[in-house]
C-alpha positions as CSV (number, residue, x, y, z in Angstrom):
1,M,100.4,75.0,146.1
2,K,102.0,76.4,142.9
3,Q,100.0,76.0,139.7
4,Q,100.7,76.9,136.1
5,V,98.4,78.3,133.4
6,T,99.3,76.1,130.5
7,R,96.7,77.3,128.0
8,L,94.5,80.4,127.4
9,S,91.4,80.1,125.3
10,P,91.8,82.6,122.4
11,H,88.1,82.8,121.6
12,Q,86.7,83.1,125.1
13,N,89.3,85.6,126.3
14,G,89.0,87.6,123.1
15,K,85.2,87.8,123.6
16,I,85.3,89.0,127.2
17,V,88.2,91.5,126.7
18,A,86.6,92.9,123.5
19,V,83.2,93.4,125.2
20,L,84.9,95.1,128.1
21,M,86.8,97.5,125.7
22,A,83.6,98.3,123.7
23,V,81.7,99.1,126.8
24,T,84.6,101.2,128.1
25,S,84.7,103.1,124.8
26,L,81.0,103.8,125.1
27,V,81.5,105.2,128.6
28,F,84.7,107.2,128.0
29,V,85.6,107.7,124.3
30,V,82.2,108.5,122.8
31,P,81.3,111.3,125.3
32,A,84.8,112.7,125.0
33,V,84.5,112.8,121.2
34,L,81.0,114.3,121.4
35,V,82.2,117.1,123.8
36,S,85.2,117.7,121.5
37,N,82.9,118.0,118.5
38,T,80.6,120.3,120.3
39,F,83.1,122.7,121.8
40,G,86.1,122.1,119.6
41,D,87.1,123.1,116.1
42,K,84.2,122.4,113.7
43,E,86.4,121.8,110.7
44,N,88.2,118.9,112.5
45,A,85.1,117.3,114.1
46,L,84.5,113.6,113.7
47,P,81.2,112.7,111.8
48,L,78.5,111.1,113.9
49,F,78.8,107.8,112.2
50,M,82.5,107.6,113.2
51,V,81.6,108.2,116.8
52,L,79.1,105.3,116.6
53,L,81.7,103.2,114.7
54,L,84.4,103.6,117.4
55,P,83.1,101.0,119.8
56,I,82.6,98.5,117.0
57,V,86.2,99.1,115.8
58,Y,87.5,98.7,119.4
59,L,85.5,95.5,119.8
60,I,86.9,93.9,116.6
61,L,90.5,95.0,117.1
62,T,90.6,94.1,120.7
63,Y,89.2,90.6,120.0
64,L,91.8,90.0,117.3
65,M,94.7,91.3,119.4
66,T,93.6,89.3,122.5
67,A,93.2,86.1,120.4
68,V,96.7,86.6,118.8
69,G,98.2,87.2,122.3
70,C,96.6,84.0,123.6
71,F,98.0,82.0,120.6
72,V,101.4,83.4,121.3
73,Y,101.1,82.6,125.0
74,N,100.0,79.0,124.2
75,F,102.9,78.5,121.9
76,A,105.5,79.9,124.3
77,A,104.0,78.1,127.3
78,K,104.8,74.7,125.6
79,F,108.5,75.5,125.7
80,V,109.1,77.6,128.8
81,G,106.1,76.8,131.0
82,G,103.0,78.9,131.8
83,I,102.5,81.7,134.2
84,E,103.0,80.4,137.7
85,F,100.9,81.3,140.7
86,E,100.2,80.1,144.2
87,A,96.7,79.3,145.3
88,Q,95.4,78.5,148.7
89,A,92.1,77.0,149.5
90,K,90.0,79.2,151.8
91,L,88.6,77.2,154.7
92,E,85.3,78.3,156.1
């Protein structure tokens, strides 16, 4: 049975994607910057507060961009229809 996604919740989707990006930045970006600061050029090293600020900036910007993307999708879906997918109930 084909179904369409007619609306995406900007706030809920923004929250979950933003948290995922913030956690990802903690796991990948922060260690990379710390290694770069430790072994790289000392004159171009990022200050420690910037390293701690990166996940927060990722969180805020990702939330905003996801919310905007959901608003655009919701607007466009009114005119051209939503994303279409086929679902099948799994019988056990």
